[in-house]
Each structure stands twice: as C-alpha cells, then as structure tokens.
PDB file with one MODEL, atoms N, CA, C and O in Angstrom:
MODEL        1
ATOM      1  N   MET A   1       0.802 -14.135   9.554  1.00  0.00           N
ATOM      2  CA  MET A   1       2.177 -14.279  10.007  1.00  0.00           C
ATOM      3  C   MET A   1       2.249 -13.313  10.973  1.00  0.00           C
ATOM      4  O   MET A   1       1.800 -12.190  10.743  1.00  0.00           O
ATOM      5  N   PRO A   2       2.895 -13.671  12.320  1.00  0.00           N
ATOM      6  CA  PRO A   2       2.580 -12.232  13.350  1.00  0.00           C
ATOM      7  C   PRO A   2       3.873 -11.702  13.126  1.00  0.00           C
ATOM      8  O   PRO A   2       4.751 -12.279  12.484  1.00  0.00           O
ATOM      9  N   LEU A   3       3.993 -10.432  13.746  1.00  0.00           N
ATOM     10  CA  LEU A   3       4.913  -9.604  13.662  1.00  0.00           C
ATOM     11  C   LEU A   3       6.018 -10.412  15.009  1.00  0.00           C
ATOM     12  O   LEU A   3       5.739 -11.143  15.959  1.00  0.00           O
ATOM     13  N   HIS A   4       7.228  -9.884  14.531  1.00  0.00           N
ATOM     14  CA  HIS A   4       8.278 -10.526  15.387  1.00  0.00           C
ATOM     15  C   HIS A   4       8.581  -9.107  16.307  1.00  0.00           C
ATOM     16  O   HIS A   4       8.867  -8.024  15.796  1.00  0.00           O
ATOM     17  N   ASP A   5       8.479  -9.307  17.464  1.00  0.00           N
ATOM     18  CA  ASP A   5       8.509  -8.392  18.456  1.00  0.00           C
ATOM     19  C   ASP A   5       9.674  -7.481  18.411  1.00  0.00           C
ATOM     20  O   ASP A   5       9.767  -6.382  18.957  1.00  0.00           O
ATOM     21  N   ARG A   6      10.682  -8.189  17.570  1.00  0.00           N
ATOM     22  CA  ARG A   6      11.887  -6.700  17.377  1.00  0.00           C
ATOM     23  C   ARG A   6      11.583  -5.703  16.402  1.00  0.00           C
ATOM     24  O   ARG A   6      12.314  -4.713  16.379  1.00  0.00           O
ATOM     25  N   ILE A   7      10.386  -5.805  15.380  1.00  0.00           N
ATOM     26  CA  ILE A   7      10.338  -5.130  14.780  1.00  0.00           C
ATOM     27  C   ILE A   7       8.993  -3.908  15.225  1.00  0.00           C
ATOM     28  O   ILE A   7       8.756  -2.782  14.788  1.00  0.00           O
ATOM     29  N   ILE A   8       8.457  -4.574  16.054  1.00  0.00           N
ATOM     30  CA  ILE A   8       7.364  -3.625  16.423  1.00  0.00           C
ATOM     31  C   ILE A   8       7.714  -2.112  16.949  1.00  0.00           C
ATOM     32  O   ILE A   8       7.141  -1.059  16.672  1.00  0.00           O
ATOM     33  N   PRO A   9       8.714  -2.322  17.701  1.00  0.00           N
ATOM     34  CA  PRO A   9       9.224  -0.605  18.136  1.00  0.00           C
ATOM     35  C   PRO A   9       9.466   0.366  16.771  1.00  0.00           C
ATOM     36  O   PRO A   9       9.204   1.569  16.751  1.00  0.00           O
ATOM     37  N   TYR A  10       9.899  -0.236  15.881  1.00  0.00           N
ATOM     38  CA  TYR A  10      10.200   0.427  14.924  1.00  0.00           C
ATOM     39  C   TYR A  10       9.242   0.758  14.118  1.00  0.00           C
ATOM     40  O   TYR A  10       9.467   1.816  13.531  1.00  0.00           O
ATOM     41  N   LEU A  11       8.234   0.245  13.859  1.00  0.00           N
ATOM     42  CA  LEU A  11       6.734   0.474  13.392  1.00  0.00           C
ATOM     43  C   LEU A  11       5.961   1.458  14.134  1.00  0.00           C
ATOM     44  O   LEU A  11       5.296   2.330  13.575  1.00  0.00           O
ATOM     45  N   GLU A  12       6.042   1.328  15.293  1.00  0.00           N
ATOM     46  CA  GLU A  12       5.360   2.426  16.154  1.00  0.00           C
ATOM     47  C   GLU A  12       6.088   3.683  16.065  1.00  0.00           C
ATOM     48  O   GLU A  12       5.478   4.751  16.047  1.00  0.00           O
ATOM     49  N   LYS A  13       7.393   3.616  16.007  1.00  0.00           N
ATOM     50  CA  LYS A  13       7.852   5.125  15.735  1.00  0.00           C
ATOM     51  C   LYS A  13       7.978   5.694  14.346  1.00  0.00           C
ATOM     52  O   LYS A  13       8.380   6.830  14.091  1.00  0.00           O
ATOM     53  N   ALA A  14       7.534   4.648  13.346  1.00  0.00           N
ATOM     54  CA  ALA A  14       7.384   5.260  12.019  1.00  0.00           C
ATOM     55  C   ALA A  14       5.693   5.386  12.024  1.00  0.00           C
ATOM     56  O   ALA A  14       5.243   5.583  10.895  1.00  0.00           O
ATOM     57  N   VAL A  15       4.770   5.314  13.006  1.00  0.00           N
ATOM     58  CA  VAL A  15       3.676   5.461  12.923  1.00  0.00           C
ATOM     59  C   VAL A  15       2.915   4.672  11.957  1.00  0.00           C
ATOM     60  O   VAL A  15       1.797   4.958  11.528  1.00  0.00           O
ATOM     61  N   LEU A  16       3.858   3.309  11.553  1.00  0.00           N
ATOM     62  CA  LEU A  16       3.065   2.278  10.929  1.00  0.00           C
ATOM     63  C   LEU A  16       2.414   1.185  11.436  1.00  0.00           C
ATOM     64  O   LEU A  16       1.887   0.427  10.622  1.00  0.00           O
ATOM     65  N   TYR A  17       2.330   0.919  12.702  1.00  0.00           N
ATOM     66  CA  TYR A  17       2.102   0.118  13.448  1.00  0.00           C
ATOM     67  C   TYR A  17       0.719  -0.447  13.130  1.00  0.00           C
ATOM     68  O   TYR A  17       0.401  -1.626  12.977  1.00  0.00           O
ATOM     69  N   HIS A  18      -0.136   0.807  13.053  1.00  0.00           N
ATOM     70  CA  HIS A  18      -1.479  -0.013  12.926  1.00  0.00           C
ATOM     71  C   HIS A  18      -1.792  -0.361  11.682  1.00  0.00           C
ATOM     72  O   HIS A  18      -2.921  -0.836  11.556  1.00  0.00           O
ATOM     73  N   LEU A  19      -1.045  -0.258  10.584  1.00  0.00           N
ATOM     74  CA  LEU A  19      -1.244  -0.952   9.457  1.00  0.00           C
ATOM     75  C   LEU A  19      -0.611  -2.344   9.410  1.00  0.00           C
ATOM     76  O   LEU A  19      -1.083  -3.223   8.688  1.00  0.00           O
ATOM     77  N   ALA A  20       0.187  -2.489   9.988  1.00  0.00           N
ATOM     78  CA  ALA A  20       0.785  -3.687  10.277  1.00  0.00           C
ATOM     79  C   ALA A  20       0.048  -4.791  11.313  1.00  0.00           C
ATOM     80  O   ALA A  20       0.531  -5.893  11.572  1.00  0.00           O
ATOM     81  N   ARG A  21      -0.886  -4.410  11.710  1.00  0.00           N
ATOM     82  CA  ARG A  21      -1.961  -4.978  12.364  1.00  0.00           C
ATOM     83  C   ARG A  21      -3.228  -5.560  11.335  1.00  0.00           C
ATOM     84  O   ARG A  21      -3.900  -6.560  11.585  1.00  0.00           O
ATOM     85  N   LEU A  22      -3.369  -4.745  10.208  1.00  0.00           N
ATOM     86  CA  LEU A  22      -4.575  -5.234   9.699  1.00  0.00           C
ATOM     87  C   LEU A  22      -4.538  -6.303   9.217  1.00  0.00           C
ATOM     88  O   LEU A  22      -3.507  -6.570   8.599  1.00  0.00           O
ATOM     89  N   ASN A  23      -5.620  -7.347   9.292  1.00  0.00           N
ATOM     90  CA  ASN A  23      -5.456  -8.764   8.732  1.00  0.00           C
ATOM     91  C   ASN A  23      -7.235  -8.525   7.946  1.00  0.00           C
ATOM     92  O   ASN A  23      -7.934  -7.521   7.809  1.00  0.00           O
ATOM     93  N   ALA A  24      -7.406  -9.748   7.635  1.00  0.00           N
ATOM     94  CA  ALA A  24      -8.279 -10.035   6.310  1.00  0.00           C
ATOM     95  C   ALA A  24      -9.750  -9.564   7.058  1.00  0.00           C
ATOM     96  O   ALA A  24     -10.591  -8.991   6.366  1.00  0.00           O
ATOM     97  N   HIS A  25      -9.992  -9.813   8.383  1.00  0.00           N
ATOM     98  CA  HIS A  25     -11.249  -9.738   9.348  1.00  0.00           C
ATOM     99  C   HIS A  25     -11.504  -8.276   9.048  1.00  0.00           C
ATOM    100  O   HIS A  25     -12.677  -7.994   8.803  1.00  0.00           O
ATOM    101  N   TRP A  26     -10.614  -7.295   9.024  1.00  0.00           N
ATOM    102  CA  TRP A  26     -10.599  -5.947   8.765  1.00  0.00           C
ATOM    103  C   TRP A  26     -11.287  -5.276   7.558  1.00  0.00           C
ATOM    104  O   TRP A  26     -12.103  -4.355   7.580  1.00  0.00           O
ATOM    105  N   PHE A  27     -10.753  -5.974   6.441  1.00  0.00           N
ATOM    106  CA  PHE A  27     -11.232  -5.320   5.324  1.00  0.00           C
ATOM    107  C   PHE A  27     -11.098  -6.209   4.043  1.00  0.00           C
ATOM    108  O   PHE A  27     -10.305  -7.144   4.150  1.00  0.00           O
ATOM    109  N   TRP A  28     -11.683  -6.080   2.965  1.00  0.00           N
ATOM    110  CA  TRP A  28     -12.151  -7.073   2.112  1.00  0.00           C
ATOM    111  C   TRP A  28     -10.962  -6.644   0.704  1.00  0.00           C
ATOM    112  O   TRP A  28     -10.824  -5.530   0.200  1.00  0.00           O
ATOM    113  N   LEU A  29     -10.364  -7.692   0.401  1.00  0.00           N
ATOM    114  CA  LEU A  29      -9.449  -7.702  -0.992  1.00  0.00           C
ATOM    115  C   LEU A  29      -9.750  -7.873  -2.206  1.00  0.00           C
ATOM    116  O   LEU A  29      -9.537  -9.056  -2.474  1.00  0.00           O
ATOM    117  N   ASP A  30     -10.170  -7.269  -3.168  1.00  0.00           N
ATOM    118  CA  ASP A  30     -10.622  -7.716  -4.216  1.00  0.00           C
ATOM    119  C   ASP A  30      -9.659  -8.275  -5.095  1.00  0.00           C
ATOM    120  O   ASP A  30      -9.237  -7.606  -6.039  1.00  0.00           O
ATOM    121  N   GLU A  31      -9.204  -9.615  -4.849  1.00  0.00           N
ATOM    122  CA  GLU A  31      -8.033 -10.364  -5.713  1.00  0.00           C
ATOM    123  C   GLU A  31      -7.946 -10.221  -7.130  1.00  0.00           C
ATOM    124  O   GLU A  31      -6.917  -9.927  -7.738  1.00  0.00           O
ATOM    125  N   PRO A  32      -9.517 -10.529  -7.834  1.00  0.00           N
ATOM    126  CA  PRO A  32      -9.209 -10.183  -9.030  1.00  0.00           C
ATOM    127  C   PRO A  32      -8.684  -8.649  -9.853  1.00  0.00           C
ATOM    128  O   PRO A  32      -8.053  -8.443 -10.890  1.00  0.00           O
ATOM    129  N   LEU A  33      -9.311  -7.728  -8.788  1.00  0.00           N
ATOM    130  CA  LEU A  33      -8.627  -6.146  -9.116  1.00  0.00           C
ATOM    131  C   LEU A  33      -7.281  -6.281  -9.088  1.00  0.00           C
ATOM    132  O   LEU A  33      -6.636  -5.893 -10.062  1.00  0.00           O
ATOM    133  N   VAL A  34      -6.786  -6.715  -8.241  1.00  0.00           N
ATOM    134  CA  VAL A  34      -5.209  -6.595  -7.751  1.00  0.00           C
ATOM    135  C   VAL A  34      -4.504  -7.222  -8.650  1.00  0.00           C
ATOM    136  O   VAL A  34      -3.404  -6.715  -8.871  1.00  0.00           O
ATOM    137  N   SER A  35      -4.806  -8.271  -9.313  1.00  0.00           N
ATOM    138  CA  SER A  35      -4.592  -9.124 -10.211  1.00  0.00           C
ATOM    139  C   SER A  35      -4.263  -8.173 -11.508  1.00  0.00           C
ATOM    140  O   SER A  35      -3.215  -8.083 -12.147  1.00  0.00           O
ATOM    141  N   ALA A  36      -5.355  -7.581 -11.657  1.00  0.00           N
ATOM    142  CA  ALA A  36      -5.614  -6.996 -13.059  1.00  0.00           C
ATOM    143  C   ALA A  36      -4.768  -5.815 -12.979  1.00  0.00           C
ATOM    144  O   ALA A  36      -4.251  -5.450 -14.035  1.00  0.00           O
ATOM    145  N   PHE A  37      -4.447  -4.910 -11.537  1.00  0.00           N
ATOM    146  CA  PHE A  37      -3.642  -3.829 -11.854  1.00  0.00           C
ATOM    147  C   PHE A  37      -2.111  -4.447 -11.988  1.00  0.00           C
ATOM    148  O   PHE A  37      -1.246  -3.880 -12.655  1.00  0.00           O
ATOM    149  N   ILE A  38      -1.869  -5.803 -11.196  1.00  0.00           N
ATOM    150  CA  ILE A  38      -0.088  -6.213 -11.610  1.00  0.00           C
ATOM    151  C   ILE A  38      -0.063  -6.786 -12.959  1.00  0.00           C
ATOM    152  O   ILE A  38       0.966  -7.397 -13.247  1.00  0.00           O
ATOM    153  N   GLU A  39      -0.855  -6.723 -13.718  1.00  0.00           N
ATOM    154  CA  GLU A  39      -0.682  -7.460 -14.910  1.00  0.00           C
ATOM    155  C   GLU A  39      -0.589  -5.993 -15.835  1.00  0.00           C
ATOM    156  O   GLU A  39      -0.009  -5.870 -16.914  1.00  0.00           O
ATOM    157  N   ARG A  40      -1.279  -5.010 -15.137  1.00  0.00           N
ATOM    158  CA  ARG A  40      -0.727  -3.754 -16.101  1.00  0.00           C
ATOM    159  C   ARG A  40       0.505  -2.930 -15.651  1.00  0.00           C
ATOM    160  O   ARG A  40       0.836  -1.931 -16.290  1.00  0.00           O
ATOM    161  N   TRP A  41       1.184  -3.340 -14.562  1.00  0.00           N
ATOM    162  CA  TRP A  41       1.990  -2.559 -13.946  1.00  0.00           C
ATOM    163  C   TRP A  41       3.431  -2.448 -14.904  1.00  0.00           C
ATOM    164  O   TRP A  41       3.847  -3.544 -15.280  1.00  0.00           O
ATOM    165  N   ARG A  42       4.008  -1.581 -15.215  1.00  0.00           N
ATOM    166  CA  ARG A  42       5.467  -1.841 -15.900  1.00  0.00           C
ATOM    167  C   ARG A  42       6.382  -1.278 -14.840  1.00  0.00           C
ATOM    168  O   ARG A  42       6.324  -0.099 -14.494  1.00  0.00           O
ATOM    169  N   PRO A  43       7.042  -1.963 -14.446  1.00  0.00           N
ATOM    170  CA  PRO A  43       8.355  -1.587 -13.357  1.00  0.00           C
ATOM    171  C   PRO A  43       9.311  -1.058 -13.977  1.00  0.00           C
ATOM    172  O   PRO A  43      10.126  -0.487 -13.253  1.00  0.00           O
ATOM    173  N   GLU A  44       9.550  -1.039 -15.305  1.00  0.00           N
ATOM    174  CA  GLU A  44      10.483  -0.250 -15.997  1.00  0.00           C
ATOM    175  C   GLU A  44      10.037   1.556 -16.079  1.00  0.00           C
ATOM    176  O   GLU A  44      10.863   2.429 -16.347  1.00  0.00           O
ATOM    177  N   THR A  45       8.993   1.741 -15.867  1.00  0.00           N
ATOM    178  CA  THR A  45       8.474   3.211 -15.937  1.00  0.00           C
ATOM    179  C   THR A  45       7.540   3.551 -14.475  1.00  0.00           C
ATOM    180  O   THR A  45       6.884   4.535 -14.134  1.00  0.00           O
ATOM    181  N   HIS A  46       7.757   2.578 -13.991  1.00  0.00           N
ATOM    182  CA  HIS A  46       6.626   2.699 -12.552  1.00  0.00           C
ATOM    183  C   HIS A  46       5.459   3.126 -12.716  1.00  0.00           C
ATOM    184  O   HIS A  46       5.012   3.957 -11.926  1.00  0.00           O
ATOM    185  N   THR A  47       4.763   2.693 -13.690  1.00  0.00           N
ATOM    186  CA  THR A  47       3.405   3.021 -13.986  1.00  0.00           C
ATOM    187  C   THR A  47       2.315   2.055 -14.186  1.00  0.00           C
ATOM    188  O   THR A  47       2.617   0.862 -14.185  1.00  0.00           O
ATOM    189  N   PHE A  48       1.358   2.326 -14.321  1.00  0.00           N
ATOM    190  CA  PHE A  48       0.149   1.419 -14.992  1.00  0.00           C
ATOM    191  C   PHE A  48      -0.153   1.716 -16.108  1.00  0.00           C
ATOM    192  O   PHE A  48      -0.408   2.858 -16.490  1.00  0.00           O
ATOM    193  N   HIS A  49      -0.160   0.552 -16.877  1.00  0.00           N
ATOM    194  CA  HIS A  49      -0.837   0.872 -18.319  1.00  0.00           C
ATOM    195  C   HIS A  49      -2.380   0.849 -18.539  1.00  0.00           C
ATOM    196  O   HIS A  49      -2.822  -0.300 -18.548  1.00  0.00           O
ATOM    197  N   MET A  50      -3.092   1.597 -18.677  1.00  0.00           N
ATOM    198  CA  MET A  50      -4.169   1.539 -18.788  1.00  0.00           C
ATOM    199  C   MET A  50      -4.798   1.800 -20.304  1.00  0.00           C
ATOM    200  O   MET A  50      -4.048   2.254 -21.168  1.00  0.00           O
ATOM    201  N   PRO A  51      -6.126   1.521 -20.600  1.00  0.00           N
ATOM    202  CA  PRO A  51      -6.633   1.624 -22.016  1.00  0.00           C
ATOM    203  C   PRO A  51      -6.820   3.319 -22.231  1.00  0.00           C
ATOM    204  O   PRO A  51      -6.798   3.765 -23.378  1.00  0.00           O
ATOM    205  N   PHE A  52      -6.971   4.061 -21.279  1.00  0.00           N
ATOM    206  CA  PHE A  52      -6.952   5.541 -21.081  1.00  0.00           C
ATOM    207  C   PHE A  52      -5.881   6.143 -21.082  1.00  0.00           C
ATOM    208  O   PHE A  52      -5.776   7.329 -21.394  1.00  0.00           O
ATOM    209  N   GLY A  53      -4.906   5.377 -20.720  1.00  0.00           N
ATOM    210  CA  GLY A  53      -3.377   6.003 -20.752  1.00  0.00           C
ATOM    211  C   GLY A  53      -2.452   5.397 -19.262  1.00  0.00           C
ATOM    212  O   GLY A  53      -2.790   4.503 -18.487  1.00  0.00           O
ATOM    213  N   GLU A  54      -1.344   6.167 -19.244  1.00  0.00           N
ATOM    214  CA  GLU A  54      -0.668   6.009 -18.107  1.00  0.00           C
ATOM    215  C   GLU A  54      -0.765   6.321 -16.825  1.00  0.00           C
ATOM    216  O   GLU A  54      -1.065   7.497 -16.619  1.00  0.00           O
ATOM    217  N   CYS A  55      -0.604   5.630 -15.869  1.00  0.00           N
ATOM    218  CA  CYS A  55      -1.339   6.349 -14.356  1.00  0.00           C
ATOM    219  C   CYS A  55      -0.302   5.694 -13.224  1.00  0.00           C
ATOM    220  O   CYS A  55       0.083   4.533 -13.086  1.00  0.00           O
ATOM    221  N   THR A  56      -0.042   6.752 -12.567  1.00  0.00           N
ATOM    222  CA  THR A  56       0.828   5.976 -11.445  1.00  0.00           C
ATOM    223  C   THR A  56       0.382   6.645 -10.143  1.00  0.00           C
ATOM    224  O   THR A  56      -0.342   7.640 -10.188  1.00  0.00           O
ATOM    225  N   ILE A  57       0.799   6.121  -8.983  1.00  0.00           N
ATOM    226  CA  ILE A  57       0.594   6.458  -7.396  1.00  0.00           C
ATOM    227  C   ILE A  57       1.705   6.848  -6.774  1.00  0.00           C
ATOM    228  O   ILE A  57       2.788   6.293  -6.583  1.00  0.00           O
ATOM    229  N   THR A  58       1.219   8.007  -6.454  1.00  0.00           N
ATOM    230  CA  THR A  58       2.319   8.911  -5.610  1.00  0.00           C
ATOM    231  C   THR A  58       2.302   8.449  -4.146  1.00  0.00           C
ATOM    232  O   THR A  58       1.622   7.538  -3.674  1.00  0.00           O
ATOM    233  N   LEU A  59       3.294   9.352  -3.431  1.00  0.00           N
ATOM    234  CA  LEU A  59       3.457   9.141  -1.900  1.00  0.00           C
ATOM    235  C   LEU A  59       2.341   9.619  -1.338  1.00  0.00           C
ATOM    236  O   LEU A  59       1.903   9.124  -0.299  1.00  0.00           O
ATOM    237  N   GLN A  60       1.557  10.970  -2.159  1.00  0.00           N
ATOM    238  CA  GLN A  60       0.793  11.604  -1.589  1.00  0.00           C
ATOM    239  C   GLN A  60      -0.751  10.715  -1.440  1.00  0.00           C
ATOM    240  O   GLN A  60      -1.591  10.763  -0.542  1.00  0.00           O
ATOM    241  N   ASP A  61      -0.711   9.895  -2.738  1.00  0.00           N
ATOM    242  CA  ASP A  61      -2.044   9.364  -2.709  1.00  0.00           C
ATOM    243  C   ASP A  61      -2.039   8.095  -1.448  1.00  0.00           C
ATOM    244  O   ASP A  61      -2.949   7.795  -0.674  1.00  0.00           O
ATOM    245  N   VAL A  62      -0.541   7.458  -1.596  1.00  0.00           N
ATOM    246  CA  VAL A  62      -0.649   6.384  -0.312  1.00  0.00           C
ATOM    247  C   VAL A  62      -0.942   7.153   1.278  1.00  0.00           C
ATOM    248  O   VAL A  62      -1.682   6.700   2.152  1.00  0.00           O
ATOM    249  N   ALA A  63      -0.345   8.097   1.330  1.00  0.00           N
ATOM    250  CA  ALA A  63      -0.479   8.837   2.761  1.00  0.00           C
ATOM    251  C   ALA A  63      -2.145   9.396   2.689  1.00  0.00           C
ATOM    252  O   ALA A  63      -2.778   9.527   3.737  1.00  0.00           O
ATOM    253  N   TYR A  64      -2.540   9.591   1.838  1.00  0.00           N
ATOM    254  CA  TYR A  64      -3.972   9.776   1.919  1.00  0.00           C
ATOM    255  C   TYR A  64      -5.032   8.582   2.168  1.00  0.00           C
ATOM    256  O   TYR A  64      -5.975   8.552   2.959  1.00  0.00           O
ATOM    257  N   GLN A  65      -4.571   7.574   1.216  1.00  0.00           N
ATOM    258  CA  GLN A  65      -5.567   6.328   1.557  1.00  0.00           C
ATOM    259  C   GLN A  65      -4.943   5.947   2.950  1.00  0.00           C
ATOM    260  O   GLN A  65      -5.816   5.987   3.817  1.00  0.00           O
ATOM    261  N   LEU A  66      -3.782   5.611   3.411  1.00  0.00           N
ATOM    262  CA  LEU A  66      -3.550   5.012   4.663  1.00  0.00           C
ATOM    263  C   LEU A  66      -3.379   5.599   5.754  1.00  0.00           C
ATOM    264  O   LEU A  66      -2.660   5.296   6.707  1.00  0.00           O
ATOM    265  N   GLU A  67      -4.396   6.877   5.517  1.00  0.00           N
ATOM    266  CA  GLU A  67      -4.254   8.061   6.876  1.00  0.00           C
ATOM    267  C   GLU A  67      -2.896   8.180   7.391  1.00  0.00           C
ATOM    268  O   GLU A  67      -2.765   8.083   8.611  1.00  0.00           O
ATOM    269  N   LEU A  68      -1.701   8.404   6.558  1.00  0.00           N
ATOM    270  CA  LEU A  68      -0.525   8.335   7.367  1.00  0.00           C
ATOM    271  C   LEU A  68      -0.344  10.213   7.667  1.00  0.00           C
ATOM    272  O   LEU A  68      -1.017  11.092   7.129  1.00  0.00           O
ATOM    273  N   PRO A  69       0.673  10.379   8.589  1.00  0.00           N
ATOM    274  CA  PRO A  69       0.681  11.780   8.985  1.00  0.00           C
ATOM    275  C   PRO A  69       1.730  12.214   8.043  1.00  0.00           C
ATOM    276  O   PRO A  69       2.597  11.386   7.767  1.00  0.00           O
ATOM    277  N   VAL A  70       1.792  13.536   7.439  1.00  0.00           N
ATOM    278  CA  VAL A  70       2.734  13.813   6.741  1.00  0.00           C
ATOM    279  C   VAL A  70       3.348  15.259   7.020  1.00  0.00           C
ATOM    280  O   VAL A  70       2.549  16.163   7.267  1.00  0.00           O
ATOM    281  N   ASP A  71       4.695  15.535   6.998  1.00  0.00           N
ATOM    282  CA  ASP A  71       4.895  16.657   7.606  1.00  0.00           C
ATOM    283  C   ASP A  71       5.826  17.293   6.329  1.00  0.00           C
ATOM    284  O   ASP A  71       6.850  16.782   5.877  1.00  0.00           O
ATOM    285  N   GLY A  72       5.268  18.380   5.939  1.00  0.00           N
ATOM    286  CA  GLY A  72       6.056  18.863   4.721  1.00  0.00           C
ATOM    287  C   GLY A  72       5.728  18.924   3.295  1.00  0.00           C
ATOM    288  O   GLY A  72       6.550  19.365   2.491  1.00  0.00           O
TER     289      GLY A  72
ENDMDL
END
C-alpha cells in the first residue's frame, strides 16, 4: 500500500522514511518464524515466553536493528 503524501514529511522529520519505503523486494520475511514469535508473545507482560525463559525486545534493540539514530 503506498504512503499518503501527507504522512511522508512526518516520517522524514522522524528519520523513519527509509523504513517506510522497504518492500518485499528488499528483504526476506520468514513468515513461519514470525508466526512462532507471535504465538509466544504475552501482551500482559510484554515479553516472549520461550522454552529457556522470558525475553523482551528493548528500544535499544530496535534502534540497533533498524539503524535508527539515537540521542541520549
């Protein structure tokens, strides 16, 4: 689905426009893996319940994976 022209300036200002432009031709999505994570997600604790224990994704993890600029 294309981005609405009114949203693009806000994405650019937040330095997120490059992420919004990603499409299926640029990266491969492992749908069974994503489904497995969804099944293990517990919204009440905001964690994944794995066989080895609980784990979560921090904002620092997301910033690192998406190469987002972080201030502070």
